[in-house]
C-alpha positions as CSV (number, residue, x, y, z in Angstrom):
1,M,144.4,100.1,-169.8
2,S,147.7,98.4,-170.1
3,F,148.7,95.7,-172.7
4,S,148.9,92.2,-171.3
5,F,150.1,88.9,-172.9
6,T,149.7,85.4,-171.5
7,A,152.2,82.6,-172.5
8,K,152.7,79.2,-170.9
9,G,150.4,80.1,-168.0
10,R,152.2,83.3,-167.1
11,T,150.8,86.8,-167.7
12,Y,153.0,89.7,-168.7
13,K,152.0,93.3,-168.5
14,G,153.3,96.6,-170.2
15,A,156.6,96.7,-171.8
16,A,157.4,93.0,-170.7
17,A,154.3,91.8,-172.5
18,Y,155.3,93.6,-175.7
19,I,158.9,92.1,-175.6
20,R,157.5,88.6,-174.7
21,L,155.0,88.9,-177.7
22,L,157.9,89.9,-180.0
23,T,160.0,86.9,-178.9
24,S,157.2,84.5,-179.4
25,R,156.7,82.5,-182.6
26,V,154.0,84.8,-183.8
27,G,156.1,87.8,-182.8
28,W,159.2,86.6,-184.9
29,I,156.7,86.2,-187.9
30,L,155.5,89.8,-187.3
31,V,159.0,91.2,-187.0
32,I,160.1,89.4,-190.2
33,Y,157.0,90.5,-192.1
34,I,157.6,94.1,-191.0
35,L,161.3,94.0,-191.9
36,I,160.6,92.7,-195.3
37,G,158.1,95.5,-195.7
38,V,160.7,98.2,-194.6
39,F,163.5,96.9,-196.8
40,Y,161.1,96.3,-199.8
41,N,159.8,99.8,-199.6
42,T,162.9,102.0,-198.8
43,A,164.4,102.4,-202.2
44,A,165.5,106.0,-202.6
45,P,162.4,107.4,-204.4
46,H,160.1,105.8,-201.9
47,L,161.4,107.1,-198.5
48,P,159.4,110.2,-197.6
49,T,161.1,113.5,-196.7
50,F,161.5,114.6,-193.1
51,A,159.9,118.0,-193.7
52,F,157.2,119.3,-191.2
53,S,154.2,119.7,-193.4
54,L,150.8,118.1,-194.1
55,A,152.2,116.7,-197.4
56,A,155.1,115.0,-195.6
57,L,152.7,113.6,-193.0
58,H,150.6,112.2,-195.7
59,S,153.6,110.6,-197.4
60,W,154.7,109.0,-194.1
61,I,151.2,107.6,-193.6
62,Q,151.4,106.1,-197.1
63,Y,154.8,104.7,-196.4
64,F,153.6,102.9,-193.3
65,I,150.5,101.5,-195.1
66,S,152.9,100.2,-197.8
67,I,155.0,98.5,-195.2
68,L,152.0,96.7,-193.8
69,F,150.4,95.7,-197.1
70,W,153.6,95.0,-199.1
71,P,152.5,91.6,-200.4
72,L,149.7,93.3,-202.4
73,S,152.4,94.8,-204.6
74,F,152.8,91.4,-206.2
75,W,149.1,91.3,-207.1
76,Q,148.4,91.9,-210.8
77,P,144.7,91.8,-211.4
78,P,143.6,90.3,-214.8
79,F,141.9,92.6,-217.3
80,L,138.8,90.5,-218.0
81,V,136.4,92.9,-219.7
82,A,138.2,93.0,-223.1
83,P,141.6,92.5,-224.5
84,W,143.9,95.4,-224.7
85,P,143.8,97.3,-228.1
86,A,146.5,96.5,-230.6
87,G,149.5,98.6,-230.1
88,S,148.7,99.8,-226.5
89,T,150.7,98.9,-223.5
90,P,148.8,97.3,-220.5
C-alpha cells in the first residue's frame, strides 16, 4: 500500500506525494509545528543519549512524544480542590 495525495485534481504517489504534501499549506503548518517542537525540546538536558539500550530507546520515544505534544507544556492545570497550605510551594 503506497501513500497517495491528491491536490488540484492531480494524484501523487510515493515520495512525490510526501513532498507535495509537505509543500502544501497544511504541510508547511506541520513542518513549522514540528520544528518548533524540536527546537523547544532540544536544550542540553533534554536531548537523549545515543547509547544502544532499552533506556535510551525509551528516552527517544519520550523525546518524540514531547516534540508532537509540545503545546501541552504551556498548560498549567488549576488546583481546585483546596488552596495550597501556607508556606508550601505549588
